[in-house]
C-alpha atoms as a printed R data frame, in Angstrom:
    type eleno elety resid chain resno       x      y      z
1   ATOM     1    CA   UNK     A     1 138.898 53.182  7.038
2   ATOM     2    CA   UNK     A     2 142.111 51.024  8.634
3   ATOM     3    CA   UNK     A     3 140.869 50.931 12.678
4   ATOM     4    CA   UNK     A     4 137.506 49.621 13.163
5   ATOM     5    CA   UNK     A     5 134.623 51.452 13.804
6   ATOM     6    CA   UNK     A     6 136.200 54.532 12.629
7   ATOM     7    CA   UNK     A     7 134.326 57.172 11.001
8   ATOM     8    CA   UNK     A     8 135.483 58.683  7.734
9   ATOM     9    CA   UNK     A     9 136.318 62.374  7.623
10  ATOM    10    CA   UNK     A    10 132.966 63.641  6.055
11  ATOM    11    CA   UNK     A    11 130.779 61.639  8.749
12  ATOM    12    CA   UNK     A    12 132.775 62.646 11.872
13  ATOM    13    CA   UNK     A    13 132.287 66.103 11.350
14  ATOM    14    CA   UNK     A    14 128.953 65.410 10.453
15  ATOM    15    CA   UNK     A    15 127.692 63.888 13.597
16  ATOM    16    CA   UNK     A    16 130.437 66.331 15.665
17  ATOM    17    CA   UNK     A    17 128.691 69.282 14.003
18  ATOM    18    CA   UNK     A    18 125.360 67.818 14.617
19  ATOM    19    CA   UNK     A    19 125.635 67.084 18.488
20  ATOM    20    CA   UNK     A    20 127.292 69.703 19.105
21  ATOM    21    CA   UNK     A    21 124.816 72.263 17.435
22  ATOM    22    CA   UNK     A    22 121.535 70.129 18.836
23  ATOM    23    CA   UNK     A    23 123.377 70.554 22.822
24  ATOM    24    CA   UNK     A    24 124.947 74.153 22.511
25  ATOM    25    CA   UNK     A    25 121.877 75.284 20.697
26  ATOM    26    CA   UNK     A    26 119.528 73.321 23.714
27  ATOM    27    CA   UNK     A    27 121.928 74.596 26.298
28  ATOM    28    CA   UNK     A    28 121.199 77.989 24.630
29  ATOM    29    CA   UNK     A    29 117.891 78.034 25.120
30  ATOM    30    CA   UNK     A    30 117.459 76.222 28.540
31  ATOM    31    CA   UNK     A    31 119.699 78.864 29.685
32  ATOM    32    CA   UNK     A    32 117.709 81.776 28.399
33  ATOM    33    CA   UNK     A    33 114.187 80.306 28.800
34  ATOM    34    CA   UNK     A    34 114.521 77.751 32.134
35  ATOM    35    CA   UNK     A    35 117.115 79.639 33.687
36  ATOM    36    CA   UNK     A    36 116.142 83.428 32.605
37  ATOM    37    CA   UNK     A    37 119.688 84.366 31.549
38  ATOM    38    CA   UNK     A    38 119.822 86.826 28.408
39  ATOM    39    CA   UNK     A    39 115.994 85.871 28.452
40  ATOM    40    CA   UNK     A    40 115.299 88.016 25.362
41  ATOM    41    CA   UNK     A    41 118.353 86.749 23.927
42  ATOM    42    CA   UNK     A    42 118.728 83.136 24.456
43  ATOM    43    CA   UNK     A    43 114.742 82.429 25.232
44  ATOM    44    CA   UNK     A    44 113.797 83.590 21.894
45  ATOM    45    CA   UNK     A    45 111.830 81.800 19.485
46  ATOM    46    CA   UNK     A    46 114.247 81.874 16.741
47  ATOM    47    CA   UNK     A    47 117.144 79.656 19.240
48  ATOM    48    CA   UNK     A    48 114.608 77.030 19.953
49  ATOM    49    CA   UNK     A    49 113.729 76.408 16.065
50  ATOM    50    CA   UNK     A    50 117.630 76.603 15.468
51  ATOM    51    CA   UNK     A    51 117.649 73.641 18.149
52  ATOM    52    CA   UNK     A    52 114.724 72.049 16.246
53  ATOM    53    CA   UNK     A    53 116.841 72.059 13.501
54  ATOM    54    CA   UNK     A    54 120.061 70.795 14.934
55  ATOM    55    CA   UNK     A    55 118.199 68.560 16.436
56  ATOM    56    CA   UNK     A    56 117.072 67.037 12.917
57  ATOM    57    CA   UNK     A    57 120.655 67.479 11.294
58  ATOM    58    CA   UNK     A    58 121.720 65.511 14.296
59  ATOM    59    CA   UNK     A    59 119.137 62.368 14.228
60  ATOM    60    CA   UNK     A    60 120.276 62.359 10.528
61  ATOM    61    CA   UNK     A    61 123.916 61.993 11.763
62  ATOM    62    CA   UNK     A    62 122.728 58.958 14.508
63  ATOM    63    CA   UNK     A    63 121.616 57.444 11.621
64  ATOM    64    CA   UNK     A    64 124.530 57.589  9.301
65  ATOM    65    CA   UNK     A    65 126.338 55.875 11.901
66  ATOM    66    CA   UNK     A    66 124.266 53.333 13.481
67  ATOM    67    CA   UNK     A    67 124.608 50.601 10.653
68  ATOM    68    CA   UNK     A    68 128.900 50.491 11.030
69  ATOM    69    CA   UNK     A    69 129.780 51.841 14.394
70  ATOM    70    CA   UNK     A    70 127.564 50.394 16.669
71  ATOM    71    CA   UNK     A    71 127.996 47.085 14.925
72  ATOM    72    CA   UNK     A    72 131.902 47.953 15.609
73  ATOM    73    CA   UNK     A    73 131.566 49.300 19.206
74  ATOM    74    CA   UNK     A    74 130.015 45.897 19.831
75  ATOM    75    CA   UNK     A    75 132.547 43.664 18.240
76  ATOM    76    CA   UNK     A    76 135.548 45.599 19.860
77  ATOM    77    CA   UNK     A    77 133.852 45.532 23.806
78  ATOM    78    CA   UNK     A    78 135.573 49.381 23.833
79  ATOM    79    CA   UNK     A    79 133.285 52.397 25.326
80  ATOM    80    CA   UNK     A    80 130.245 50.234 26.227
81  ATOM    81    CA   UNK     A    81 129.320 51.974 28.799
82  ATOM    82    CA   UNK     A    82 129.168 55.547 26.987
83  ATOM    83    CA   UNK     A    83 127.976 54.214 23.650
84  ATOM    84    CA   UNK     A    84 124.972 52.224 24.808
85  ATOM    85    CA   UNK     A    85 124.011 55.155 27.346
86  ATOM    86    CA   UNK     A    86 124.107 57.762 24.286
87  ATOM    87    CA   UNK     A    87 122.212 55.415 22.591
88  ATOM    88    CA   UNK     A    88 119.215 55.335 25.609
89  ATOM    89    CA   UNK     A    89 119.486 59.020 26.386
90  ATOM    90    CA   UNK     A    90 119.479 59.933 22.749
91  ATOM    91    CA   UNK     A    91 115.973 57.595 22.104
92  ATOM    92    CA   UNK     A    92 114.750 59.614 25.506
93  ATOM    93    CA   UNK     A    93 115.928 62.860 23.677
94  ATOM    94    CA   UNK     A    94 113.692 61.951 21.166
95  ATOM    95    CA   UNK     A    95 110.591 60.839 22.184
96  ATOM    96    CA   UNK     A    96 110.789 63.565 24.988
97  ATOM    97    CA   UNK     A    97 110.953 66.062 22.030
98  ATOM    98    CA   UNK     A    98 108.336 64.513 20.350
99  ATOM    99    CA   UNK     A    99 106.598 64.765 23.174
100 ATOM   100    CA   UNK     A   100 107.093 68.376 23.397
101 ATOM   101    CA   UNK     A   101 105.468 69.055 20.219
102 ATOM   102    CA   UNK     A   102 103.006 66.928 19.918
103 ATOM   103    CA   UNK     A   103 102.253 65.341 23.210
104 ATOM   104    CA   UNK     A   104  99.123 66.590 25.566
105 ATOM   105    CA   UNK     A   105  99.876 69.710 27.401
106 ATOM   106    CA   UNK     A   106  99.459 67.880 30.856
107 ATOM   107    CA   UNK     A   107 102.609 66.705 30.736
108 ATOM   108    CA   UNK     A   108 104.557 69.288 29.139
109 ATOM   109    CA   UNK     A   109 106.589 70.303 32.206
110 ATOM   110    CA   UNK     A   110 107.651 67.177 33.176
111 ATOM   111    CA   UNK     A   111 108.796 66.117 29.847
112 ATOM   112    CA   UNK     A   112 110.821 69.418 29.228
113 ATOM   113    CA   UNK     A   113 112.521 68.754 32.781
114 ATOM   114    CA   UNK     A   114 113.052 65.186 31.607
115 ATOM   115    CA   UNK     A   115 114.252 66.763 28.489
116 ATOM   116    CA   UNK     A   116 116.751 69.518 29.362
117 ATOM   117    CA   UNK     A   117 118.376 67.070 32.227
118 ATOM   118    CA   UNK     A   118 118.820 63.825 29.630
119 ATOM   119    CA   UNK     A   119 119.917 66.612 27.238
120 ATOM   120    CA   UNK     A   120 122.636 67.520 29.448
121 ATOM   121    CA   UNK     A   121 123.900 64.006 30.936
122 ATOM   122    CA   UNK     A   122 123.713 63.134 27.246
123 ATOM   123    CA   UNK     A   123 126.511 65.993 26.204
124 ATOM   124    CA   UNK     A   124 128.328 65.192 28.737
125 ATOM   125    CA   UNK     A   125 128.564 61.517 27.630
126 ATOM   126    CA   UNK     A   126 128.906 62.368 24.075
127 ATOM   127    CA   UNK     A   127 131.961 64.745 24.950
128 ATOM   128    CA   UNK     A   128 133.667 62.059 26.809
129 ATOM   129    CA   UNK     A   129 133.163 59.683 24.214
130 ATOM   130    CA   UNK     A   130 134.440 61.041 21.732
131 ATOM   131    CA   UNK     A   131 137.166 62.429 23.893
132 ATOM   132    CA   UNK     A   132 138.061 60.201 25.744
133 ATOM   133    CA   UNK     A   133 141.524 58.727 24.911
134 ATOM   134    CA   UNK     A   134 141.850 55.656 27.000
135 ATOM   135    CA   UNK     A   135 139.663 53.099 26.083
136 ATOM   136    CA   UNK     A   136 137.789 51.093 28.408
137 ATOM   137    CA   UNK     A   137 135.661 47.892 27.917
138 ATOM   138    CA   UNK     A   138 132.662 45.980 29.369
139 ATOM   139    CA   UNK     A   139 133.275 43.749 32.417
């Protein structure tokens, strides 16, 4: 690795695949289950299960980059806003995902709404963080 914070190819593929699979499967389930678009196809347990498996892979991918990518990002002082936003949103997604599975029924509707709204925001920031060629620094 010649550049500060640059991931090896295998790791970049793992992170991109895990995060994209999780975001896309979650978006598909959202369209089917919440917005009733192709509900019999997209709102099924199979899509939800795929989202759960993809979330596990995305969490593993996150764990694989935290030790060096986060440290390198802090040192470089570049992409701080999108990087720390992603980290914060991922924490909310992990907690809300756990609450959807293990939490009390009374708060389920609020947690569902929070989870998908934060998920959509995270997906947009993830794409901007990874694709944006113009690097920006914190003030």
